[in-house]
N, C-alpha and C positions, 0 to 999 in steps of 0.2 A: 677898038682899043686892044693892044697887045696884052698877052698874059703878064708880061713884065710890068707894064703900066698899071694893070689892074692890081697886081701884088703891091706895087709901090704906093698907089694912091691911098691905101688904108692908113698910112702913117701921118698924113697931113703935113708933111714937110717938103721943102723945095728940093729940086735936083741938086742945087748948089749945097744945101745943108747935108744931104745924103752923101755927096761926093766928099765933103769935108770930113765927115765921120769915117768914111772908108779910108781916106788918106791918113787919118790919125791912127786908125787901127794898124794899117800897114807900117807906118813909121814906128809905132810902139813895138810891134812884133820884130821888126828888123833890128831896132836898137837893143831890145832886151835880149834877143838871141845872141848878139855880139857881146853885150855887156856881161851876161851871165854864162858865157861859154856853152851855149846851146841848151841850157836848162829849159825844160818844158814851161810853156806859158799857160797859166790857168785861164780857162774860159771865163771864170768869175771876174778876173781882172779886166778882161776885154769888155765884159758886160758893164762893169762899173765905169769904164772909160766912156762908154756910149751914154748910159743913163745919167752919168754925172753932169752931162750937158743939159740937164733938165728935160730930157726926153723920157717919157714914161710909158710909151707904147710897148705892149708886152712882147710882140714879135719883132720889134725893130732890131735888137741886138743880133738875133739869128740872121736876119736879112743882111745887115751890114757886114757881119763876119763872113758870110757866104760870098758877098761881093768882094771883100778883101782877098779871100782865097782865090777867086778868079783872076784878080789883077796881079797877085803875087805870082801866079803861074804864067800868065800871058806876058807880063812885063819884065818880071825879075827872074823867071825860070825856077821858082821854088814851089814845091808842093807843101801846103800848110796841112800837115797830117794830124788828125786827132788820135791821141793815145788812150787806150783803155786802162784805167788805173787798176792794178792788182789789188785784190781784197785780202787783207790780213785777218788773223783771228780777232785782233782788237777791233777792226772795222765791223765785224759781225755784230758787235754789241751796240753799234751806233745806229742812228736813224737811217732809213733807206734814202731819205732825201739828202742827208749830209754826204753819204757815200756817193750818191749820184753826182753831187756837186763836185766832189773831189775827183771824180773819174774823168772829168772833161778837161783836157789840157792839149796843147799843140806844140809841135816841133816843125822846123823847116827842113825839108829834104830837097837837095838839088836835083833838078830834072835834066841837067846837062848830061850828054853822053860821057861815059867813064873816061875816055881818052881826053876829051875836051876839058873836063873837070880837073883831071890830074895835071894837064899842061897849063891851064889858065887860072885856076882857082885854088887848088890844094896848096896849103902852106907846108912846105917840107920841114919847117922849124917846129911844127906841131905833130910830126909823124910819131914821135915817142909817146904822145898821149893816146893816139889811136892804137899803138902797139900794146901799151899797158891795159887799155880797155879790153881789147880782144883776149889778152892773156887771162885777165881776171874773170871775165864772164865765161870764158872757156873752162876754167877751173871749176866754177860754180855749176856749169852745165854738166860736166863730167861727174860731179858729185850728186847728180840727180836734180839739179835746179835749186838746191838749198844746202848750205854748209855753215858750220859753226865758225865764228871769228877765229878761234884758236887754230882750227884745221886750215882755214884759208891762209893765214899767215905762215903756217907750217909749210904749205906748198910754195908760197911766194919766197920764203927764205931759201928754199932749194934752188931758186933762180937768182939768189943774191939780193933779194929785196926784203929788208927787215923793217918791222914796225917801229923800231927805235931810231931808225935813220931819219933825221930831220933835214939833212943836207945832201941827199943823193945827187951825184954830179949831173944826172939827166932829169930825174923826176922830183927833185927837191924833197919836201916833207912827204914821206910816203903815206902817213896816216891821212894827211889832208888830200892827197891824190886819190886815196880810196874813198874818202868822204865825198869828193867831187862826183864820183860815179853814182853815189846815192842821190845827190842833189840833181844830177842829170837824168835820173830814173833808169839807169842801167841796172842798178841794184836796189833792193829794198832791205832795210836794216831793222831788226826787231829784237827786243830783249824779251826772253821768255823766263818766267819764274818757275823753277823746278825744285825738287826735294834737296838738291845740292846747291841751291842758290840761283842767281840769274845767269843765263847763258845768252850770248848775243849771236844771232843768226843773220846771214846774208842769203838772199834768194834773188833769182832773176826778176827784175821789174819789167814794166810794160815796154820800155824802149829796147831792152835786150831781147824781148819776145816778139818784137815787131818783125814782120816778114823779111825784108831785105837784110837786116842786121842778123837775125836768127839764121837765115840761110847762109850768110857769109861766114858766121861763126862755125857752122857745121862743116862748110867747105874747108875752112882753115884747119879744123881738127882732123878731117878726113885726110888732108894732104900730109899732115904730120904722121898719122897712123900708117898710111900707106908707105911713106918714106921709111919708117921704122921697120915695117914688114919686109920691104925690099932690101934694107941693109942686113936684116937677120938672114934672109935667104942667101945673100952673098957669103 
């Protein structure tokens, strides 16, 4: 008997039942990614999707999720990547089990070559969203990974982006656009109580700190800096 069969036999369900659960996880991940503009999907939600079918085997969710990962990669060309949730000061006061539960979430990353993705998949109508995302996380990165809300908007106003603008011709409501970056886990937003009242901070969250995105941001910043240096030398 193969290792796979041995691993699968412990759950006491048929291959058809297993395949149905895997298909439901894949469908859920694809639908939620599109519906929620790429917001991370909590592992807890996937676990509930599986156990909600009256399956109570402890290791079944992990097995099904891993199967879904393999099929998303081989059939759809997506890597289902787990993100490590950043720990805030508020989280330190919470139970370690709750923090661990919050930490597990997934996003889909295209595995297509860059030229193929740009030619066949990338939606040019959403390029402004990518541009704003990189600008905002670059500002936060240059501030040391954390910035006050007041200072962030100060920097954005220098680019013609104001928090009072609810109908920007490209980005629409800019406060909502910034909030979307929090929901998508590019940024973490936290209010801190100090002697002068509450101060809201933004810091880089797990998606902005993820390898490819973080590397792309640094390359983007480097190009701008090098361009400015070259212009100054001229």
